[in-house]
C-alpha positions in Angstrom: -248.9 43.5 1.7 -249.4 39.8 1.1 -252.1 40.3 -1.1 -250.3 43.1 -2.9 -247.6 40.0 -3.6 -249.6 37.6 -4.7 -251.2 40.5 -7.4 -247.9 41.0 -8.4 -247.5 37.4 -8.8 -250.6 36.6 -10.6 -250.0 39.7 -13.2 -247.0 37.9 -13.3 -247.8 35.0 -14.4 -250.4 36.8 -16.9 -247.3 38.5 -18.5 -245.2 35.6 -19.1 -248.3 33.8 -20.7 -247.2 36.0 -23.9 -243.3 34.5 -23.7 -242.5 32.5 -27.1 -245.7 33.3 -28.4 -245.6 34.7 -32.3 -246.7 38.4 -31.8 -248.8 38.6 -35.3 -248.5 37.6 -38.7 -245.4 37.6 -40.7 -244.4 41.3 -41.9 -243.6 41.0 -45.7 -241.5 43.7 -47.5 -243.5 45.7 -49.8 -240.5 45.9 -52.5 -237.6 43.8 -52.6 -233.8 45.0 -51.8 -233.0 47.8 -54.5 -230.3 49.8 -55.6 -232.0 53.1 -55.3 -232.7 52.5 -51.9 -229.7 51.3 -50.8 -228.2 54.7 -52.5 -230.9 56.7 -50.3 -229.5 55.0 -47.2 -225.8 55.5 -48.0 -226.3 59.3 -48.8 -228.3 59.6 -45.8 -226.0 57.9 -43.2 -223.0 59.3 -45.1 -221.5 55.5 -45.6 -219.2 55.5 -48.4 -218.4 51.7 -49.1 -218.4 51.0 -52.6 -219.2 47.4 -52.1 -223.0 49.1 -51.6 -223.0 51.4 -54.4 -219.9 50.9 -56.8 -221.0 47.9 -59.2 -217.7 47.5 -60.6 -216.0 47.8 -57.2 -218.3 45.4 -55.6 -218.0 42.5 -58.4 -214.9 42.5 -57.8 -215.1 42.6 -54.1 -215.5 39.2 -51.6 -219.2 39.9 -52.2 -219.5 39.3 -55.8 -221.6 42.1 -56.4 -223.7 45.0 -54.8 -224.8 44.3 -51.1 -227.4 46.3 -48.5 -225.8 47.7 -45.8 -226.3 45.3 -43.0 -227.6 47.7 -40.6 -230.7 48.4 -43.7 -232.2 45.1 -42.3 -235.3 46.4 -40.2 -235.4 49.0 -43.1 -237.1 46.5 -46.0 -240.0 45.2 -43.8 -241.1 48.8 -42.6 -244.7 49.5 -42.9 -244.5 52.9 -43.9 -247.3 55.3 -43.3 -249.7 52.8 -44.2 -251.4 51.9 -41.0 -252.0 48.7 -39.6 -255.7 47.0 -40.5 -257.6 47.2 -37.3 -258.2 43.5 -37.2 -254.9 42.6 -37.6 -253.6 45.2 -34.8 -256.7 44.1 -32.1 -255.7 40.3 -32.8 -251.8 41.3 -32.4 -250.4 39.5 -29.1 -248.5 42.3 -28.9 -250.9 44.7 -28.9 -252.9 42.5 -26.2 -249.6 42.4 -23.8 -249.6 46.1 -24.2 -252.9 46.8 -23.5 -252.7 44.1 -20.0 -250.0 46.5 -19.4 -251.3 50.1 -19.8 -254.6 48.6 -18.1 -252.2 47.8 -14.5 -250.7 51.5 -15.2 -247.9 50.9 -16.8 -248.4 53.5 -19.7 -245.0 55.0 -20.6 -242.7 53.1 -22.7 -238.9 53.8 -23.9 -236.6 51.9 -26.4 -233.4 50.9 -23.7 -231.5 48.8 -26.4 -231.3 46.9 -29.5 -229.3 44.3 -31.0 -229.0 42.7 -34.6 -227.3 39.7 -36.1 -226.4 39.6 -39.3 -226.1 35.8 -40.7 -225.6 37.1 -44.5 -225.6 40.3 -46.4 -229.1 41.2 -48.4 -228.2 41.5 -52.2 -230.7 43.4 -55.0 -234.0 41.2 -55.5 -234.2 39.4 -51.9 -237.5 39.4 -50.8 -237.5 40.1 -47.2 -240.1 39.0 -44.3 -240.0 38.9 -40.7 -241.8 37.5 -38.1 -242.0 39.0 -34.4 -241.9 36.7 -31.2 -242.2 38.2 -27.4 -239.3 36.5 -25.9 -238.9 37.5 -22.6 -240.6 39.3 -19.9 -238.8 40.7 -16.9 -240.0 40.6 -13.0 -241.1 44.2 -11.9 -237.8 46.2 -12.2 -237.7 49.5 -10.5 -235.9 52.1 -12.3 -235.1 56.0 -12.3 -237.9 56.5 -14.8 -240.4 54.3 -12.6 -241.3 50.8 -12.2 -241.8 48.6 -15.1 -241.3 45.7 -17.0 -238.6 44.8 -19.5 -239.9 43.2 -22.8 -237.7 41.6 -25.4 -239.1 41.4 -28.8 -237.4 39.1 -31.4 -237.4 39.7 -35.1 -236.3 37.4 -37.1 -235.9 38.3 -40.7 -236.3 35.6 -43.7 -235.4 36.2 -47.4 -237.6 34.5 -50.3 -235.9 30.9 -49.6 -237.0 31.0 -46.2 -233.6 31.1 -44.7 -232.8 33.5 -41.9 -230.7 36.6 -42.8 -230.9 38.6 -39.7 -232.2 38.9 -35.9 -233.2 41.6 -33.8 -233.5 42.0 -30.5 -235.8 45.1 -29.4 -235.9 45.7 -25.8 -238.3 48.3 -24.2 -239.3 49.3 -20.9 -243.0 49.3 -20.2 -243.4 51.5 -16.9 -245.6 53.6 -14.5 -244.1 56.9 -14.2 -242.8 57.8 -11.3 -245.5 60.6 -10.7 -248.0 58.5 -11.7 -246.8 55.6 -9.5 -247.0 57.8 -6.7 -250.0 58.5 -6.8 -251.6 55.1 -7.2 -249.6 54.2 -4.2 -251.3 56.6 -1.8 
């Protein structure tokens, strides 16, 4: 049993080496914050706040002009259908971390929660980028889905002036499915 505990401890040490490390190059929005996309978002979500869609109302509001819904924060830097170049994908610390977990049998993933903070509203013509840091990796946890590690990734969103305009903590569980875990312990 001690060998198993020592092995788990060494594995956790390998995982923890990823904490606080940038997970890859900055992701830059392909387009500036723009009114048509704000309108599409509001139509899709059913958000009727005139600060987002009515220039006259927005001009007279506390915002002094149109702003984007805060919940659009991540949308501006999403890659879309364009695949990540292989060299960039392979060099990504996230890819390396997930491969290490996959190789150890933690092959399944589920998103568990997402927390965002918005220091300021985005305005049309802002250019947004984000960086990604692997913030925290938990000890091994037993869950109803299986045994795994919770991974918290910190996205920091920047504008064209290099000012932070938002953060997002995205937590996932990388786990061994219960059926797979049972067969590897037999």
